[in-house]
N, C-alpha and C positions, 0 to 999 in steps of 0.2 A: 099357370093353371093347367095347360094342356099336358105338361110332363107328369103331374100328379095323377091325372085321369088315365093316361096311357099305361101307368104302372100300378095296377090294383093291389099287387103284393105288398108294396110299401104302406099303403093305407090300411091293409089288413093287419100288418105288424103294429102299426100305430094304435089301432082299435084294440088289439090283444093286449098291448102294453097298458093302455088306459084302463081296461077292464081289470087287469091284474093289480094295478095300483089302487083302483077303487075297492077291490076285494080285500086287499091288505088294510086299507083305511077303515073299512067296515069292521074287520076283525079286531084291529087295535082299538077302535072306538067301542066295540062291544065289551072287550076285556076291561077297558077303563071304566065303562059305565057300571059293570058288575062290581068292580072293586069299590067304586064310589058309593054304590048302594049299600054294600056290606059295611063300609065305614060309617055311613049315616045310621044304619041300624044299630051298630055298636054304640054310637053316641047316644041314641035314643034310649037304649037299654040302660046306659050309665045314668042318664038323667032320671029315669024311672026308679032305679035302685037308690038314688040319693034322697028321693022324696020320703 
């Protein structure tokens, strides 16, 4: 415990890495969400055209 507290630089690197991973995860999630919404809209349009 004392070793991690005495070296704040390592904890800062860990925090930066976590925020970077989180940012990438949000970015990928956003792209996936947009793609899924577009595909759902296309399916709805096809169903409406078939009626």
